[in-house]
C-alpha positions, -999 to +999 in steps of 0.1 A: -476-230-181-485-233-218-517-215-230-546-239-233-559-239-269-595-229-274-619-251-295-637-237-325-675-237-327-689-254-358-724-266-368-712-302-362-698-294-327-666-281-311-635-286-332-597-278-332-579-269-364-609-280-384-613-314-368-642-324-345-631-331-309-633-368-299-646-357-265-669-328-271-674-320-234-637-318-226-609-293-234-586-296-264-557-307-241-578-336-228-587-353-261-561-380-257-531-392-275-548-404-307-562-368-312-527-354-306-511-378-331-537-368-358-530-332-350-493-338-355-498-355-389-521-328-400-496-301-392-469-320-411-490-322-442-496-285-441-462-272-431-437-300-437-423-296-402-409-325-382-419-320-345-440-294-328-413-269-316-390-246-333-365-252-305-362-288-315-357-280-351-329-255-342-312-278-318-313-307-342-304-287-373-269-302-374-282-338-371-289-361-400-315-388-399-291-417-397-268-430-371-231-428-380-234-395-400-237-358-392-240-327-413-217-308-390-186-324-404-174-329-369-159-362-357-182-387-340-173-390-303-169-424-286-147-440-260-130-462-286-128-438-316-159-448-334-196-445-325-214-461-354-232-494-351-216-524-369-226-518-406-238-543-431-226-544-467-253-519-476-241-494-449-270-503-426-268-518-391-260-555-394-293-567-380-326-555-364-324-535-332-321-558-302-351-562-280-345-550-245-365-546-214-385-514-209-373-515-173-393-506-142-400-470-151-416-471-186-445-448-179-464-466-207-491-482-185-472-516-182-460-507-147-485-483-132-480-447-145-491-441-181-480-409-198-493-421-231-529-414-218-520-377-215-529-352-241-497-333-250-474-363-249-470-360-287-441-334-287-406-330-298-394-309-269-395-332-239-375-312-214-405-299-195-434-317-179-466-318-200-488-288-194-464-271-171-444-281-140-407-287-138-381-285-166-352-309-165-318-291-163-287-305-180-266-303-211-287-299-242-292-330-264-310-335-297-319-371-303-327-384-338-338-420-344-342-431-380-366-461-381-364-485-410-388-512-420-364-542-424-391-566-436-399-543-466-364-537-478-354-512-451-376-484-464-383-456-440-409-467-415-431-436-422-459-432-397-444-454-370-450-438-335-419-437-313-421-432-275-388-421-259-379-417-222-348-415-200-335-403-166-326-368-157-292-354-147-296-367-112-305-402-124-342-399-116-372-410-138-402-387-138-435-403-127-416-428-104-386-412-086-389-396-051-399-360-054-407-361-092-436-386-092-459-358-105-436-347-133-437-360-168-405-345-183-381-365-205-409-385-220-426-379-254-439-394-286-431-385-322-443-399-355-417-409-381-416-386-411-410-395-448-374-404-440-383-425-410-369-400-386-381-388-352-363-360-334-365-348-297-350-319-278-339-332-244-309-332-220-281-356-216-290-383-191-270-392-160-252-425-153-268-441-123-253-469-104-253-503-121-262-492-157-244-478-187-258-444-198-288-450-220-321-439-235-352-460-237-376-462-267-406-482-280-417-483-316-454-488-325-466-496-360-491-467-363-508-439-345-537-462-336-515-485-316-498-461-291-524-464-264-515-501-255-479-509-247-484-545-258-487-532-294-450-522-294-431-539-323-397-530-308-385-520-274-349-511-271-323-487-257-297-463-271-262-465-257-242-433-253-204-431-261-180-431-233-159-401-243-189-378-245-202-392-212-169-384-195-170-348-207-206-342-196-202-359-162-174-336-153-198-307-153-219-293-124-253-310-121-241-345-129-225-352-095-220-389-090-222-399-126-184-400-131-179-425-103-208-446-115-195-447-151-161-459-138-178-490-124-195-502-155-186-509-192-206-517-223-193-552-220-204-556-184-237-538-186-267-561-180-284-548-212-257-540-237-233-566-225-244-593-250-226-576-278-211-544-263-240-524-277-228-529-313-262-522-328-273-496-302-243-473-298-252-438-311-232-414-332-227-382-312-214-348-324-214-313-309-201-301-275-212-295-240-218-257-246-240-257-277-254-292-271-249-327-285-266-343-315-272-380-309-283-402-338-290-439-343-305-459-372-330-485-359-340-514-381-373-529-371-383-564-384-421-568-382-418-605-391-402-614-358-420-616-325-410-589-299-393-605-269-387-576-246-402-577-212-422-547-201-413-543-164-405-563-133-429-563-105-429-533-081-417-500-093-404-476-066-383-446-072-351-443-091-324-417-092-311-391-068-316-401-031-337-431-043-311-448-063-293-427-088-259-410-086-265-397-051-268-432-036-293-457-024-306-488-041-301-484-078-325-494-106-309-520-129-327-513-161 
């Protein structure tokens, strides 16, 4: 378990890194997400570091901040030979990121569980549960989303808060799936830097029955909006390329994913099927040994009204014995 930081004693009251605690009677780790986000921004201004962990920086070192490009010089991997979203004349995605459902397992308070209330959710390394607990096993993955403000000439959406979540190698979602209801791994928030980029250290997700392999995310306009899921200005999903998925799913730990992948396509998927994921298909470089770098450029148009639904009623488990690659009734979102 991570060491709990100690508050500082000041004449004005307890503080952390020079800032007074919002909740003077509680520990630093219990100050809430707004305090976490201010801590993140303060550290960036001092050190110029994106993210909170050196592990994330190392894993993502070969990844650029835009979809469709990589500093490694390696070929982007897809099932059809290209992984970049359909470009516009300016080299950007052709339109704003499509609105998609957050699904039944968002963990944002819209369907029961709310990880966004927990101190520590602002982090770049999302492989372990917050404050200790389980660590998700799987092929390493560095995810970089570059968020652009389409309404203002596609400038970097600096300061936007991005919440990312996805299933584990068994197809389960923390906070919901049977056996991992008390875990919070593979969920985290980052704040876009000067280039609009947010980066996460994670693991490659499974393919569970009924869905193309994907990663969920929500974009909020500022650090003050993250506490209420209705403030999201974009809710969407990242599609993962077929060729990379086939390579990963042949490995131990991803049992069942190969069979599930064979039963779905980007065109038949109930989320990406509208356009085959043209604006959501990530660029991927790397390999299964050293890890993959996944990147996507996300254009957000603040002049349009978000249309994504939050979650259907109910919520039950997903993944593993409750609906992922191991069998059972699958989640569909």
